[in-house]
N, C-alpha and C positions, 0 to 999 in steps of 0.2 A: 461550697463550690469544689468540684472534683478537679484536682490538678494532675495532669498526666506528664510523663516524661517521654520524649521522643525515643529514647533508648529502650523504653519498655513497649513500644509499638513494633509492628512488623519491620524487619530490617530493610525491606525494599523502599520504605519511605525516605530513607537517606541516600538511596541509590541515585547516581547521576542520570540514569535512563529516565526515571520518573520525573525528576526535576527538569530534564530537557524538554519533555513534551509540553509541560505548562509554560516553560520559558519561551519556547519557540512559538507557541500559539499566542502568547500575550505580549511579546516584546513590541509588536507594532502598535498596540494600544498605548504604550508608554511614550511613543514618539510618533504621534499622528501626522506630523509635518514632514517626516522622513519618507523618502521613496523606498518602498519595500521590494527588494529582490529576494526576500526570504520566504515568503508564503508559497506553499505548494498547492494553493487552492485554485479551482478553475476560474476562468473568466466570468465576470458577471454581466457581460454585455447583452446577453440574450435572455436574461431572467425576466419573466413576465408572470405576474400574479394570475392573469387570466388563464394561463396554461394549467394551473392547479385544478381549476374547475373543469376544464376540458378533459384532463386526464382522469379525474374522479368519475366524470360522467361516462367516459369510455369504458372504464373498468366495471362500473355498475351495469352498463349495457352488455358487457362480456359475460357477467354472471347471469344475466337474464337469458342470454343465448345458451347457457349451460343448463338451463332448466330451473334456475332459482326464482322463486316467487318474491314479491316485494318485501315481505317480512324477512325472508332469508337474505336478500341483498343488503338490507339495512343491518341485520345482525352480523353479517360477514364483515362489514366495514366498520361498524361502531363497537362491536363487542370484543371481548377477548377472543383470540383465534387459536388455531392449532399451533403447537410449538414450532413445528418445522416450517410454518409459513403458509400463506394463501396464494402466492404468486410463483411457486416453485415450478409449475408447469410452463409458465410464460418465460421464466429464466432459462429453463431447459431448451426452449425453442430459440431464445436469443443466443445461447451458447452454440447451438447447431448452426445457426445462420452466420454468426460473426466469427466463430472460432473453430468450426468444424469439430466441436466436442459433442459427442453424442452419449448422453447419460440418462438413466431412468430419473424422472423428476423426484422420486422418493429418495434418491441419493443426494439431494440438495437440502440444506438447512438455510433458511433465510435468517439473517442475523442483524443485530443493531450495529450497522457499519461493519467494515472488514475487521475492525479491532476486536469485536466480539468473536468473530470467526477464528481469529488467532488464539484468543483465550480458550475457547472451547476445545480447539485442536490440541493445544499444548497441555491443557488439563487432562485430556483423555490419554495422552501419550506418556505423561510423567507418572510412572507407576512405582518406581523404586529409587533408592538413594543413589544408585550408580548411574541413573539415566541422565543423559546430557543431550542438548540440542546443538547441532552444528549450524552455522550461519555464514554465508558468504560475506566477507568483510571488505569495505565498510558496510554496515548493516543498518537498515531502517530502525529507528529508535523505538518504534511501536512494538516490534517483536521482542527486542531485548527487554523492554519494560514489562511486557506481559510475562515473559519468562521469569523475571525477577519476582513478580507477584506470586508466582507459583513455585518458587524455590527450584527452578529448573535451570541448572547451570548451562551457560552458552559457551561453546568452543568456536572461536572465529576461524574461518577458512579463508586464507588469502586468495585473491583472485587468480594469482599465478601459480597456485599449488594444486596438484591433482587431488581431488576429493578422496580417492581411494587411500592415498598416503595418510591423510588425516584420520580417516576411519580406522585404519589399522593401528596407528599410533595411539589413538584414543582407547581402543580395546586393549592394547598392550599395557595401558595404565590402569586396567581394571574397570573401565567405564563402559557403559552401553549406549552408543549413539542411536537415538530413536529415529531421527529425521534430520534432513538438512533443509534449511530455509533459503530460498533463492528467489530473486526477482529478475527474470531473464530479459525483460523488455524495458529499456530506458530506466534503469534502476534508480531508486531513491536511496542514497544520495548521489551515486556516481554518475548517473545519466547514461551509463554504458549498457550494452546488450550482448547477449550470447549469440554467436552464429549457429547455423543449423548443425554443423559438425560437433560443436561444443555441447549442444543440447542432447544430441544422440549419445555422446560420451557420458553425460551425466546420467542418463537413463540406464546405460550399460553398467556403470559403477553401482547405481542403486540396486540393480538386479544381482550383480555379482556379490555385493556386500550385504544384501538383504536389508535395505534401508529405504525408508520413505523419503520422498521429496515434497516439501511444502512450497508450492508455487504461488507467488503473490503477483497479481497482474493488474494494477490500477491504471497503467499508462500505455498499455499495448495498442490501443486504438489510435495513437497519435504519432505515427512515423512522420518524418520530415518529407517535404515535397520530393517526389521521385524515388522514395525509398519503399521497397516492397516489404510487407509484413512477413515475419518468419513464424512458422507454426509454433504454438505454445507447447510446453512440455506435455501438458495434458492431452493435446491433440495428437501427439506422437506416442503417447503412453499406451502400450498394449498389454501391460502387466499389472495395471492398477497400482502403480508405484507412486502416483502423484495425487496428493491432496491439493485441490485447486481453490485458492481464495480469490473472491471477486468483490467488487464494490461498484456502486452506482454514484459514488461521490464525485468522480471526475467526469463521468459520461452521462449522468442523469440529473441528479439534484443533490448537492451535498447536504442541504438542510433536512432531507428526508432521513438521513442516517440509515440507509439500507445497504447491506452487503450480503454475502452468502458464502457457503463453503460446499464444494463438491467432494463428498467423502464416500466413494463407491467401493471402498475396500471391504472384503469379506471378514466378518468377525465370528469366530466360533465360540459358542457358549459352553459352560461346563457340562451341560446335558447333551452336547453333541449337535445341537441345532445351530443354524447359521443365520446371520443377519448382515446388515451393512453398517459401516462406521457411522454414517449419518444418524442412524437410530440411537446410537450411544451418545453422540454429541447432543442430540435433542434432549436426552435425559439431563445432561449438565445444564443446558440452556433453560430448562424448566425451573431450575433452582437459581438461575442468575438473572434473567430478564423475563421469565415466564413465556413471553412471545414478543415478536417484533411488531411495532405499531401497525395494525391493519390499515389505518388511514395512510400512513407513509407508504406501505406496500402497494396500496391501491393507486397512489399517484405514480409510482414507478411502473406498476403494471399498465396503467393507462398510457404512459410514454412509450412503452414497448409496443403496445397495440397500435398506437398512432403512427409508428414507424416500421410496421411490418416486422417487428422483432429485431430490427437492425439498428444498433447504436453507432455502427460505422456511418450509416446514412444520416442518423440524427445529429452527428457531431461534425459534419463536413465544414461548417463555418468555424467551429472551434479549432478544428485541426489546422485550417489555414492561418488562423491567428497565432497558434502556438508555433507553427513552422516559421512564420515570418518573424516572430519575436525571438525564437532561438537563433535564427540567422542574424538578427540585429545584435544579439549579445556577442556571438563569436566574431562577427565582422567588426563590431565596435571594439572588442578587446584587441584584435589584430591591428586596428588603426592606432590605438593608444599605447600599445606595448610592442613595438616592432623589433626590439633588440634582444629579446630572449631572457631578460631577467624575470619575466613572468610568463607562465605557460598555462594552458587550459585544455580541457577535453573538448572534442567536437562530436557531440552525440548525434545519432541518426534519427532522433525524435525525442518525444517526451518533454519534460519541463526543466531539466536541470543541467547546469554547466559547473564543473569544478575548476576553480582557479588556484594554481599553486604559486606561492610567493616565497621569497627568501627570508622570511621571518615568521615566528610563531603567531598563530591566530587563535584567539580565545575570546571568552565572553567580555572581558575587559576592553579589548580592542573593538568589539562590536558596539559596546556602549559608547566608546569614543566616536566611532563612525556615525552612530545615530545622532548623538548630541552635537558634535562639532562639524560633521560633514553632511548630515542629512540623508544618509543612505543606510539601508538595512540589508543584511545578508546572513547566512548561517555558517558558523564555525564548523568545519568538518570534524572537529574533535568530539562533537556530540554523537558521532556515528561509529566511534571506536571505544573499546574498553580502555581503561586507564593505561597510559604508556608514555612514550616520549612526546614532546609537543608536536602538534600537527601544523604544518605550514600550508594550509589550504582552507578555502572557503567555498561554499556552494551558493550559486546564483540560480534563482528561479525566474522563468520567463512568462509564467502563465497568467498572472493577475495584473499585468501592467500593459501600457501602450508602448509603441515604438518610441514615441517622444519621451515618455518617462524613462525608458531604457537608456536613451541617449544622455539625458540629464543625470541619471543614476551612475552611469559609467564615468562621466566627467568627475563626479564626486568621489567615486571609488578610486579613480586614477590619482586624484589629489591625495587621498588617504595613503595609498600605496607609495606614492612619491615621497611623502613625508616620513614613511616608515623605513624606506631604503637607506642604507648607510650613506 
């Protein structure tokens, strides 16, 4: 039997970011009786197996209208497909309808979830030992984990610090910042959003500093009631500074594991010819996943066709649930903590609320909360690099009912009361 030592495997396997993803995905399975305000997954209320057949049929009919005969329809859905995807044209139409983003479909690579889109993008950008990725902090653990796998150092950018200052300081240290990762809409984990002026400023800095922005937008379709959506960075981008990451996990079907990357940046080859970054990403993808499941793509394509390419329209019911649940959490916290010893964010949409408490929050306390109090949440320490203890936790409103939220907040209040001096 071959015995291996963890110290002889890739260093990322002992990194907190990689352990965090599995921990956060699996903790609810260890405590099935606890109410989970930890999971950032979409509501399951409207899942219907019959929809899968409907969407597949719609996509097959779409192929027929494009001139495919029956063998070609079957081959497109059942066989290996083109590396860049078979629904890229439908995704481009969705982006135009919902986001006012207008790109050539050939600038889109359909990926195995948004996580693969991150890996492909970072792998392409990480070219030398001095390359670093900037990331608005606190940062989604998936991007930091992907960077660790690729030996791509991450430099955190505090939310209240101007990006240009960090870029200049990083370069002064002899490093080359390749891009800055940002989630402008209802960010995971903070739940906060950038206003229009801040978005324009980011684009100005990117142009001034010759920097790419990697925009991740899984929650942008879910503003709270009465809140107007702000244009994405990509919709405002006139200089092709933004690589746009998208996912159908929250808006389509998480089990399909279909995401995409819009990479319309021009790439010059050594022979002087020009292409687009999407073509380079597809080369990497061909050696990672070969292609994204055509069956899964067909289901997503059918959902787009069924809703005239608008996922805003397709998610009206879900948006109402998330808005009501978000309000239930913030109102519930206000009712239980009226005296200021506990504070929380009030996001304008999305899934997440961050609660700040006067004591350290870690995985040990989460285990206590799950086992003794019957409520799950996410320690904010998972979204920061190692440093001082973090006195905050993240609550998610997406996969629970208002009744469960009420009960969960009662349990959370008891935990916090027992932790206070």
